[in-house]
N, C-alpha and C positions, 0 to 999 in steps of 0.2 A: 467243459461247464465253467459260466460265471468267476470272475476271480472272487468275489466276495462270498461264494458259496465254496469254492474249494480252500479258500484258506478261511475258516469261518474256526473260530476256538475249540477246541473238544476239551479244555480244562480251566480253572481261574487262573491258572498259572501262564496262559497262553494268551489271556484277555490285556490287551495292551491300553495303558494310559487310562483305566479303570481302577487303579490299586486303591482307591478311597472306598470302592466297594466289595473289591473282591478278596481283602486281607479279613474285614470283618465277617464275611461271612464264611472266609475259610475255619478262624476262629471257631465260630460256630459250629460248623460243622464237626471239626474235630472233638472238639469239647461235648456236642450231643443238645446243646442249647437249641432245638429247632422251634421255630414259631409256626401257626398253623396257617397264617397268612402275610404277603409278602407284596409288596408295593416298588415297582419299578418305575422311576421316570426319566427322564429324558428326551435331548432332541433327536429327531431320528437318522439312525443306521449308525448309532452310538454301541450300540450292543446289548439293549435291554432283553430282546428276544432268545439272541444264544445264551445269554446269560441265565436266561431263568428254565434254560436245557440243559445246561450244566446243572445246574440245581438240582433239575430233579434227577439228573444222570449220579449226581453225587449221593443223593438218598437212597435210592435205589440200587447202588453198587450192593453186589453179595460180599464185599469187604466194608462197607458202611453204615450209618452216613460215615463218608471222608471226602476231605479236600482233594484226594489225587484217586479218582475212580480208577481202577485194574483196567478197563480198556477190552476185556477180554470176555467176560460174563455176558450172559442174553442181554441184560438191561443195558450195559454198558454198550455192546455193539449194535442194539436198537435204537439208544440215544445219539448215538455218534452223527457228526455232521456227516449227512447224505443217508444216513439210517432207515429204517423202514419204521422206526417207531415201536412202542409195545401200547397194546390195552390199557394199562393204568395208567399212562401219560394222557391226558386230552388238552389239544390246543383248540380255541376258538374266538374265533375272528370277529369281535363285538361291533366291529362296522357292517356285518350283515347278519350277524344273530345276538343282538342287542334287545328284542324286545321281552314284553314278560313271557311270553309262552316259551321262549329259549331258556330263561334264566329258569323256570319251571321244571324244564326236563332235566336240565344240568342237577339241579338241586334234586330232584328225582335219583338219578343215578349216582349221586353222589354218596348215598346210605351203604351202596353195596360193598363189599369187602373186594381189597387186590387180588387180581386174579394169579397173578405170579409175582410180585413184590411187595415192598414193605409199605410202600406208601401208592395212594392213589393222588396223582398231582394233576390241579384243574391250572393250565397256562391262559388266559382272557388277554388276548392283544387287544388295542387300542380301546382300553376299556373305559375311556372318557365316553364312548359312543355308547354305553349300557345306557338306557332310558332310567327314568326314575324308577318306573314301576318296576321293571327288569332290578333295580338295584334292591327296592323294598323285598322283592320276592326271594333274594340271595342273603336279606340280611341277617335274617334268623341262623342259618347254617353258617355263615363265615361268623359270628357271635358264637355260637357254640357247637364246631363241629365235631365230628368223630376223629376218632385218634388216628384213625388211619389217613386222615384226608388233609391235604395241603393246599392252599391257593395262591397265585401268581398272578400279580396285576401288572400288566406292563402298559405305562400311557404315555403320550406328549404331552398329556396336560393333565396335571394331578390335581387340580384344583378344581376341575370339573366332575371328580369322582365324588359320590357322594360321600358326605362328610360321617357320618356314621359308619360307612366302610373302612374310609379313608383312616380314622381314629383305630381301628384294630389289625392294623397293619402294622408291618415294619417297615418303613419307607427307605427307599435307597436310591437317591438321585444319581444320574449318570450325565456325562459332562463330554463336551466336544475334545476334540485330541489337540492340542500344540501344534503349531507347527512343527519343531523340533521333532515332536513325538511320531508324528506322522510320516515325518520324510524319512525318520529310520525305517518305520513299519513299509513304506515304499519301498526302499532301495534295497531290503531285505528278500520282498518280493519278486523284486525285477532280476535280482540274484539268483532266485530258485528258476526262474523261469526264462533265464540265460540270453537276455536281452538288452541290447545296449542302450543306454538312454543318458543323453546329453545332461548336464545338471542343470543348467538353465530351466530345463522342461519341468522340474519337481516343483518349484514353487508355483508354475500354471496350473498344476494338478492338486495341489493343494488349495490353493484359490478358488479352483474351480467346483472341489469338492465341500468346502464351507467348514473344514473341520470334522465333518462325517467319515467316518473310516468306510463304510459302503458306499456312502459316494464319490467318494474319493478313489476306491478299488474299482467301480464302474468306469469312471472317466480313464484310469491308467489302462482298463483291460481296451476300451476303445482306441487308444494309440498303440498299445501293445498289436491289436489285430492288424491295423495298416502301416506297421513297420515296414521295411524294406530291410535290405541285407545292413546297410548303414544303421540301422535301429530306429531309436525314435528322437527326431530331430526337432528344434528348437522352431523351425520357420513350418516346419508340418505341424506341430502342437500349436501354433499360431492359429493357423489355418483354420483347423478343427474345431480347436474350442471356442474360438471367437474374440478372445481374450486382446486386448490393446498392447501393440508393440510395446516395450518399455521405452525404447529410445523416443518416441512419440510422446510420452510422459514426460522423458527429460526435456524435450523441447520445449513442452507449452511452460514447462517450472522453468526453464529459463526465463522464457517470454517474460513468463510475470514478473519473474525477479529482478529482469531488467525495464519493466514498463515498456515492451516492445509488442505494438499492438499488432503491427505487420508480421512479425514473427509468429505471433499466437494465432491469428486467422489464417497464415499460411498453414501453420498446421493442423486446425482445423480442416483445411483444404484435402492437405495430405491424407488426412484420415478417411474423409470421407469416399477419396479417390481411389482408396486402397480397399473400399467395403466394409470397413468398421461399422459398429453400430454406434452412433454416437450417444445414446443410452451407457454403452457398457463403457464408452470412453470414459463419460461422466463419473462413473460409477468407479475406476480403477483411478483417475485424478483424482476423487475425494478419499480414496484409499491412500495414495500417495501425500497428499495433505496431512493425514492422518500420522502416516509414519513420519513427516516432517516436523508435526508437533511434540511428539514423541522423543527426536532424536535430539530437538532443541532443549526440553527440558533434562532428557535423561540420555545421556552423550554415549552409555553405554547399554543402550535398547536392543543394539541387534546381538550382542552376547549375552544378555539375559533373557532372550528367547520373545522380545517384546512387539519386536520388527522381522519379520521372515524373509529375508534377500540374502542372495550371494553378498561374500564381502568386499567387491568389488560397486556393488550397487548401494550396500550400505555406506560404504566411502565417499558414493556420489551422493546420496542422499542428504549427508550431513554438510557437506558443503555447499549443497541449496538450501540447509536449513540455516546456515550462517547469514546468508544474502537475503531471508527474508524473514522479517520479525514476527514474533508471536501475535502482534492483536491482527495484523496483515493476514497472516496463514489463519485465525480462528475467523477473519471474516470471509477467507476465501471458503470456508467449508462452509460456512451458513449460508453462503450465495449458491454453492453447489448441493446441498442438500434441498433449498428450495425449488433451484430448476431440476433437479429429478422428481420432486412430486408433480411440476409440470408438465414434465416430458413423459408422462406416465400415459398412453393412449392419445401422443399426440399425432399430428398427419405432417407435419414440419419442425422434426426433432432437430434437423441441423441448423435451423433457424433459432430454438431456441437455446442451442449450444450457443450458438453465435452471440447471443445477447447477453447470456449468464458470463463469458469472456467479455464482454464490454462492460458488466456492472462490474466484475472484480477490476479491470483496470482503472476505472473513472471513480475513485471513491469522494470525489469531489460533488459527483453530482447526487450524492445522497446524504442527507442531515443526520443517518443514524450514529449512534454512539460508536458502533464500530467502523463506520466510515471516516467520523472524526480522529479515532485513535490511529487507524493506519494512516492518516494525513499527518497526525504529529508525528508517527514512528519514520516518516520518510524524509520530513525536516531534520529528526535527531540523526538521523543517517548520514545526511549530507553533511550536518555541522561534524559531526565524528571523520568523515573521508577528507574533508578540505576544512581545517581550522583555519581562521583569522590568524595572520600575521601583523607584526608592525609594518613592514614593507609593502604587504598588499591586505590592507585590512577588509577590504570588501570583497575577498575572490571568493568566498563563500556565502556572504549574507547580502549580495547585491540586489537591489531591490527593481524588480522587473518593471520594462520600460519600453512602449513601444518604438523608440530609436533603438538601431544597432550598437552595441558595446565597442568605443574608441580601439583601435587595433593597437595591441601593445610596441609595433615597431616604432622608433625613433620618430617624433616629427621634425620634419626638417624646417629651418627658419623661413618663412614666406617673404619672398623677391620682396622689394617695395613696389612695384609694378603691379602688385596684384590687390595691393592698398587700394581702397576706396579713393580715387582722384577729387579732389574738390573742385567745384566747377567756378568758372570765371565769371565773374559778377559782371553785368552790362554795363555799358557806358552811360556813366550817370556823372550831374553835374560835379559830386562830391568826389575827390580823390580817397582811394582805399589806400591803407596801409597794409603790408601783410601782420596776420593776427597770431603772434607767439604764443606756444601752450606755455602757460603760468596757471600758479594756483589761485590769482584772483581775475576777475573780467578785465577785457581791456576798458582804456579811456572811451568815454563818448565820441562821436564824429562830428566834426566842424558843421555849425549850420548853415554858413555861406557857403551857396553852390560855386563849385569849380567848372572851370574850361570843358567843354565837351571834350573828352579824349577817352583813347582806351584806356581802362584802368589795369595796373598790373595784377596778375594771376596770385590769389591766396592761396601760398602755399605753407602747411603745416610744417611745425619744426620737426624734424627727425626724430623718431620715436628711438626711446632709450634702447640699447641690445637687448632683447630677450636670452635668456638662458634656457636653453629646453633640456629637460631631463630626459635620456634616453628611456622608452616605452610609457613616459606619459603625455596626455594633451598638451597642446600649447594654448595661446589666449583664444585664438580663433576659434578652436573646440568648444570652448567656454561658452563663447559668444552665441554659439549656434544652439546649445542646450541650455541657454539660460535661462526660459521658460519655466522647464522643467525644473530647475535650482531653485528659483523662485516658491515653486508649487511644494516642493518639500520644505523650504523654509517656513511656508503658511504653514505647513502642518505642524511645526514644533513652537512658531510664536508668530501668531500675526501682526502684533508690532514690529518686529524686525523686518518682517517683509512689507511694512507700510512705508518702512524708512528705505526698501532697497527698491522704491517702485519709479526713481529718480537715478538710482545707479547705473552707474555702465561699467564695463570691464575694460582697464587701462593697457594694462600688460600682466606678465609673468615672469618674477625674478625667482630663479631657481624653485623654492618650494613654497614662495608667497605670491597670493595671488593680489595685485594690487587694484582695486574698484577706484570710482573717480564720482564724486558727487560733490553739484553745484552749492551745495548749503555747507558751509563749514560746519555748525553746529551739529548735523545729524552726520556728517562724514565722521566727526570725532565720536559719537555714539555708535557708529556702526564699527569701530576699530575698536572700543570696548570689549573684554573677554566674553561678556555675557551673549552680544548680540554677533561678535565673531566667531565663536564656538559654534551658534548654531549653523551660520553660512557654512564653517569648514566640514561641519557632518552632513549638510545637504551635497557638500560637493561630494564626500565621501558616499553617500548613498548612490546618487546619479553618475558620477565617473571613475568613483573606485579610488579617488587619489585622498593624501593626509597633505594637506598645503594649510599654510597660514593666511589670515585674511587680514587686509588694512585698508582703509580707506582714507583717501585723499580730496581737499579740498578742490575745488576750480572744475569745468567742465574742458574734458579732455578734446580738441576741435580734431584732433586725428581720427579718430571714433564714431564723429558723428556726421552722420550724411548729409549733403548739402543738395539743390536742385542741378542738375547737368546742364542746362541751357541758360545763355545769359537772356536778360528781359530789361526791356527800357523802365526806367523807374523813375518817378516824379522826384524833386528835392528832399532830403530827407526831414523828418517832421521832428522835433525837439524831443528826445528820448526822457517820458518823463514818469515811466514806470518800470524802470529798471530796479532788481534787489530793493523793494521796500522792505521794510523794517516789520518782522512778524509782529502780530496781534499781543497787546500786552508787552511791546519791548521797550516801548516810549518814544516822546516825540523824537524829530531829525534837529540838528542844530539851527537850521535856516527853516525857511517858510516851505521850500520845497521838496517835494515826494524825496529826491533823489539825494542819495549818499555819496560824499565825495570819497574816495578813490586815490591810492598814490599810485604812481607811475608806474613802477616795478612791483618786483613780486616782493611777496613779504611773508614774515614767518609766520607760521600757524598757529604757533603758541603765544606770540607778540605782535598781534594786528596792528599797531601803532595808535597815533591819536585820530587819525581821520576814518579807521576802520568802523564795522557798524559791533555794538557792544554784543557778546553772548548772551541769550538769553537765559532766565533763570531756567536750572535743568528741572526734569518733570519727570514721573515714573512710567512705566509704560503703559499704564491703563489711562495716565490722562492723557498720551500721547494719543491712544488710540481714539480715545472719545473727541480729541481735538479733530484728528483726522477725518472722521465722520461727518462732525457737525461744519466742517469747512475751515475752521479756526486757523488751521497751518496753511490755508493758500496753496501755494505753488510748492511748498516745501513737501508736504505729505499729499497732496493729492495731483500730484504733475502728470502731465498726458503722455504719450509717447514720444520718446525722443527726436522721434523726426520731427514731428509738429513741433515740439519745443524748440528746436535749430531753425525750422522755417521762421517761429515768430521772433527769435534772437535775431534774426538774418533783416526783417521786416524792422524791428525795432532799432536796432544800429546801426543799417546802410540803407533801409528805404527801401529795400528788394522786395519782390513779391513774384509768386511763381508766374509761369507762362499760364494762359489758360489753353484747357484740353481742346487738340484740334481734329 
């Protein structure tokens, strides 16, 4: 005999998990308040028909009506589980006898008195299958039945029962059993059957049964039938029930929490290789996501019975819930639910499962609100894990960049041999003196030609010793990414970026980056806090450093590349266009455009009587407008530093580059 028949309850006290129905019925039987029609509704296999038979047995017991039938009288024996039944209790399956003719026959039989019992009881199973004409045929007798007649309607869809019939009944809704109650029932039956069952098997049976006692007992019956001497094992239950191994579910969730696409698709591959159904895996994964949502909102959901799983599995799921945010879990649930609908009847379920996984891993591919919330959640989680500090302000907020991040290893001082070597200017009539690195430009070359002789090599003045901080980039690294720094400056202030167009990186002194600009007014403007702060923030975004920024006036010859080969040049022409005064700055003291400069270096704050007067200060908006209209000339619209160097050599020394050969 099947387990669901063998362990069918015989009294209301044996009915499990339906106390909200059995207790009121027991009280009504004990007090004699018997109604002429009852309606039992609920999911399949939850005890509706069994309770209807118990009610009929309790009504016709010789000691009744009573909630505790004696079990020895003819009525109790005939109506017991596995009994032959009695003439006064009629069961009708409306699925096959729901027509108007069947209803009329039942109505005619209802007027006869009981043969040997107190009541005639008509149990109509699947009552929602009775046609409208059949209900209309029964309506009169259900409304005004004889005193010896009791109707019990059992249905899974009470809303389909004719409203006039339903309004004349006492309605008792049955429910599915919760996992904790179902597990107690299964363990009790296994103990009576004397079969060993591993604890991990019970959740599989409960999940397969869906809360229905009859379905769960049918699944357990199948497992017990195939059990060997060792009993029912977890691997055997997995293979028979087709349930996804919990280890695969854990691997999938861990991969999603780590945004590891390779691990997630590898889990799908192992799933298919093991012969599991992709749609079943999606259902089990959706149930796991549901459990994670509950555990995140209700930490003791396992103790409350809201999550049915062993203690170790609940602890593992609690850890998974901490690593995945609520918005991400909600989006996963939406994607899986939608994917399950697409997988119904699909010819390539694995492909649809992999597409589903790709959608979960790529929130940036969707502009839905749930995807945006998931992306924000990722950013917040990274901020929480690696908060910025004063020493490393950009450790968690570094701007994405196509270049590799500089290594944190100490940057050794670059040897002088690696510096770009200045070229030897060709033999020209004019002798050339070494060009010192100073804050002011060099004096003009003599106009008279000199005897043809090899000019001495133009060697730059030794660069000041740089202080390299361990774990930070050096000046050479800054020059490599200078274009990115300027792009970051442009995002904050276009005015500052325009002023940086002719600035170059001179050196790094401790935590101070020294820039060089051949315009003293713009150098002073770049040193101001409002502009220096913009450059400092840009350096922080690109390199992750927190440096001060200053700018010095005067071109740094050591940093300007020059042609690598000498060339013969004609006598130098007078330099008439060097260091012209900006527009609106006033006329020079002499008729020439050239401004006389002192021979030696001067103080930037006290340029001296021969220096160019400082232009009137302008605001940033005016600076941008002048740069756009070309009024700043070489100051704001400076060309590439290499082109500027070539122009300077041509103007000062009369040199010109060799033609391409």
